[in-house]
N, C-alpha and C positions, 0 to 999 in steps of 0.2 A: 186688603181692595184695591182695586188696580184705578187709579183714576185717568181717563181715557178725554180727558178736557184737551188734546190736542196743545199743551204747552209744554216746553221743554222738562217741567218737572214732570206733569206728566208723562209725553214720550219716557223718562228715562230714572221713572221713580224708584223701581225694585233697586238699580245699579245701584242708585244716589243713596239709597239709605244702606242699602247694605254697607256700602262704602263710609256711610256716615256712622252706624257701627259698630265696624273696625276700627277706623282713624280715634275712634273713641276709646280701644285698649288696648291697642297699638297703632303705633307706637304712642298714643298721645300718654294713656293709663302708666306705661311699660315707666317712661320718663318724671312723671308726678312722683314714683315711688321712687326710684334711683334719684331725683332732685332731692327730696325730702330726706330721706337716706344720709348722703354726700352730707347736708348738711347741719343732721344733727350728728357729726360725728365730731361736731365743733365742741359736747357735753365732755368727748374723752380728753383732748386738748388744740389748743390750738396749731400746734404741730402737724397733727394727724390730719383737720382741715383742709391744714392749706397743701400740703402732701397727695391729698384726692381731687384737687381741685390741679395742681401743677400736672397731677395725671394728666388732668380734660385738655387742657391747656396747652398741652405737648403735642397736640394735633396740630398747632400750627395754624399754617396760611387750611388746610383744611379743617378746619374748624367752624367756620360759618357756613363752607358747605352741609356740614356734617347739621348745625341747628338749622335751615335752612330746608333740609329735604326730609330729618325725620322730628324738625320739633313746629318751625312756624308754617309750613306750610300744609301740614295735617290740622295744625288749627284753624290756619284762615279755612281749609275748607269745612271740615267738622261747625265751626260758629258759624258760616256761613249757609250750609244744611239746616244748624240747629235754628237761626232765627226764621229760617223759610217756616221751621215749623211751627214754629209759636205765632208765626206772621197770618199762619193759615192761608199760606200759596205752598205748602204740600205738607198733602196730607201725614198722620201723625204713625205710622204703620206700627209704633211702641206702644201704642194705647192699646193694651186689652181688656178685656170685659173684666177680667178676676183683677186688675190693680185696681190699687185703692186710690181714691182719689185726692186724697192725701200724697199720697207719693209720686202719683201722678204732677201732680201741684208741686211738690217739693224740689222734683226734679228740674223740673220747669226755672225756677226761681233761682236753684244752686247754678243754674247754665246761665242766668242773666249776670249773677254775682260775678262767676267764676271767670265771664267774660272779659268785663269791666277792672276787674282785678287786674288780669293775666298782662292786659293795656298796659294799667298803672304799672304793675311790676316790671315789668318791660320797661317803663321810662325811666321806673326809678335806681335801679342795678344796672342794668346791658348798657355795655360802652357805646352801642352806637346811635343809644339816648343824649350822650356827651355835650353835642352841638346845640341841643336842645335843652340845659340843666339839667339832664338825669345822667343814668349814669354814675351812680356813684360806689358801683363794685369794683374795686380795686382786684386784681387778680394773682396782682404780687405780695400784698396786702388782704389775703383772704377775709381773714376772721375778725380785722380792726374793722376795715373799711365798711364790712357789713352791721358788726354791731353800732361802728358811729351811726351810720344812715339808721339802723334802728331806735336811736334814743328819745326821739318822740314817742312819747304813749301814744296818740292820735297813729301813730306808722303802726305801731306792733297793735294796734285794736283790729286797723285794716288789715292787716298781716292774720291777724288772727282768722277775723270774717272769713275774709279770702281763703284761707287754708282748709276751713271747715266744710266751707261750703263745698269748695275741688272735691276734701273727701268723701262729702256726701254724693255727691254728683257722678264721680269716679266709682263708688261702690253700687250705686242704683243702677250707675251706667252697665254692669258688667251684669247684673243679675237682668235688666232686660234684652242685654246681648246674646246672654243662655236661650232666651225667649225668640229673637229674632234667630239664629241661628239651628235653634232646635236642640239645645243642650240639652236643656230640664222640660220636660211637657207635662209632667204629669203631678197634680197636686204635692206627692211627698216628694219628691226630687226636686220641686218649686222650694218646697217651706226645707229643704237642705241649702237647696241654695240661698237662701234670703240670712240664711245662718252664716254661710261661709262671709257670703259678702258683707254681713254686719260687723264681724272679724275684721276682714279687710279695713273697713271704715274706720272703725277703731284703731284698725295700727296702722293708716296713714296719716289721723288724723294727731295720734299719740306722735308719729315722728316731727310733723309741724311744729308742735307748742315744745317737743321738747327743742328744736332747733331754735327757738323764739327763748326758752330760757336760756340754754346757754348762751347765745348772742346778748341775753339781759344781764347777765351774771357774768361777762367776760371782763376780765381785768386788760385795759384796752393797752396803756402802756408797757406791760409785760409782753399782750400778742403781739406788740410793734416789733418789740426787739428782738423777738423770734423767728418772724416772717422776712426782716433785716437778717440777719441771718441766715435764714434760709436758700433765700433770693442771693446773698453776696457770696454761698457758696455754690449755688447753681451756677452764677455767672463767672464763678473761676473756672467751670466745669464747662461750662464754654468759650473760654480762653482771654475773659476781659478778668482785668485787673482789679482788688477789692476797691480800691481808695475809684477809679471808676464808675464802680456801681454804687459808694458811699456817695457820689457827686450826682448823679443822675436822681438817685435814689432822695435827696437832701434839693435837688434844683428847683427853683420856682415854678 
C-alpha cells in the first residue's frame, strides 16, 4: 500500500523499501556470513585465521574504501530505514497479513539489538575507534588480540547475544525479502523458504558460536608466537629485516 502523505518517505516509499530489503541481504547478509565464517577458522589454528586476515588486509589503502562502500554505508542506510519503519515514519511493507505476530515482533527486536551491538562491536574491535578507547583488534596478531579482547565473561555474553540476534534478523529478513521481491508467494513455497531460512539461521548462529568457542579456548601465548613468525616472514618478503620487525612488534 502506497503512502501518499507528501513526505519524503511517502513520495519515495517503494524505492526506499526495495533498497532497504536488498541491502539487508546484499551486501550486509553476505558480509555477515563471510565475516563469521572467517572468524570461525580460528578453531582450525591461529595460522589459518591469520592467513585469512592477511588476505583481507592485503587490500591495503583500498580496504577502507571497500569497507565503507560495501559494509558501513549499506549498514547505515539499512539502519536508518529500519528505525523509520519502527518509529512509524514509514509504513512497514514487510508486514504481510499471513506473517505471525511473533516473527514480526522478533524481527524488530533483533534489529534493534543488532543495531546497538554492531556500533559497540565496531568500537570494540575496529582500528578507527582506537583514538576513543576501542580498536582492540590487531591485524598482525589477529587471533591473540581478539582472544584477549574477549576474555571478560560479560563481553562473551554480549557477543553471543549480538550474534544470535543478527543471525535471526538475517534469516527472517531473507524470508521477508523473498516475499517483497515475489520469490515465493504460494503457501507451499513459503513453507519451503521458511525451512531454508531456518537452516541458514542455525548455520550462521553455529558459525558465531564456533568462533566464540575458538577464541575462548585459544592458547594466547602460543598464538602470539605463531603470529609474530608469520608477521616477520611477511616483513621479510616486503624487504624489511627480521630485527626491524621484532623491534617494531615490541616497541612501547
